[in-house]
C-alpha positions as CSV (number, residue, x, y, z in Angstrom):
1,M,-17.1,1.0,13.7
2,F,-13.8,2.0,14.4
3,M,-12.6,-2.0,14.9
4,E,-14.3,-2.7,10.8
5,I,-12.5,0.5,9.7
6,A,-9.2,-0.7,11.4
7,I,-9.7,-4.3,10.1
8,G,-10.4,-2.6,6.3
9,A,-7.3,-0.4,6.2
10,I,-5.5,-3.5,7.2
11,G,-7.0,-5.3,4.5
12,I,-5.8,-2.8,2.0
13,G,-2.6,-2.7,3.0
14,V,-2.4,-6.5,2.2
15,V,-4.1,-6.4,-0.5
16,L,-1.3,-3.5,-1.2
17,M,1.6,-5.7,-0.6
18,V,0.6,-8.4,-2.4
19,G,0.5,-6.5,-5.2
20,Y,3.7,-4.5,-4.6
21,L,5.2,-8.0,-4.6
22,V,3.7,-8.9,-7.8
23,I,4.9,-6.0,-9.7
24,A,8.5,-6.9,-8.3
25,Q,8.4,-10.4,-9.5
26,V,7.2,-9.3,-13.0
27,K,9.8,-6.6,-13.1
28,A,12.4,-8.9,-12.5
29,A,11.1,-11.4,-15.2
30,L,10.9,-9.1,-17.9
31,P,13.8,-8.2,-20.3
32,T,15.3,-4.9,-19.9
33,V,15.3,-4.0,-23.6
34,D,12.6,-1.3,-23.7
35,A,12.9,1.7,-21.7
36,N,9.4,2.7,-21.9
37,T,8.6,-0.5,-20.2
38,T,11.0,-0.2,-17.6
39,A,9.5,3.0,-16.3
40,S,6.2,2.4,-16.7
41,I,6.9,-0.8,-14.0
42,N,8.7,1.8,-12.2
43,S,6.1,4.3,-12.3
44,T,3.5,1.3,-11.2
45,Q,5.8,0.7,-8.4
46,T,6.1,4.3,-6.7
47,T,2.2,4.6,-6.9
48,V,1.7,1.3,-4.8
49,Y,4.4,2.4,-2.4
50,A,2.6,6.0,-2.6
51,G,-1.0,3.9,-1.8
52,F,0.8,1.3,0.9
53,G,2.1,5.2,2.6
54,L,-1.5,6.6,2.8
55,V,-2.8,3.2,3.9
56,A,-0.4,3.5,6.7
57,V,-1.1,7.1,7.8
58,G,-4.9,5.9,7.8
59,I,-4.5,3.2,10.2
60,I,-1.8,5.7,12.4
61,V,-4.8,8.3,12.7
62,L,-7.4,5.8,13.5
63,A,-5.3,4.4,15.9
64,A,-4.8,7.8,17.5
65,F,-8.3,8.5,16.9
66,G,-9.6,5.5,18.9
67,L,-7.2,6.2,21.7
68,I,-8.5,9.6,22.0
69,T,-11.8,8.0,22.5
70,I,-11.0,5.6,24.6
71,F,-9.2,8.3,27.3
72,K,-12.2,10.8,26.4
C-alpha cells in the first residue's frame, strides 16, 4: 500500500510540473498587452507552485511513515 501511494504522489507531482511548464510557455508566448491576462497567468503559476509544494510535503511525510514502519 505504501508504494502505491508513493507512486501516485510522484505521478501527481509529474503532472504538476508539466502543467507549470505549459503555463510558463503560454505566458512567454502571449503578448503582455492586457494586465488582467498577465495577472491571471501569474495567479495560475502560483497555484501550481502551491500544489507542487503540497505534493512534495506529502511525499516526504509518506517516506517518513515508511521509515517508521520499517524500523518499528
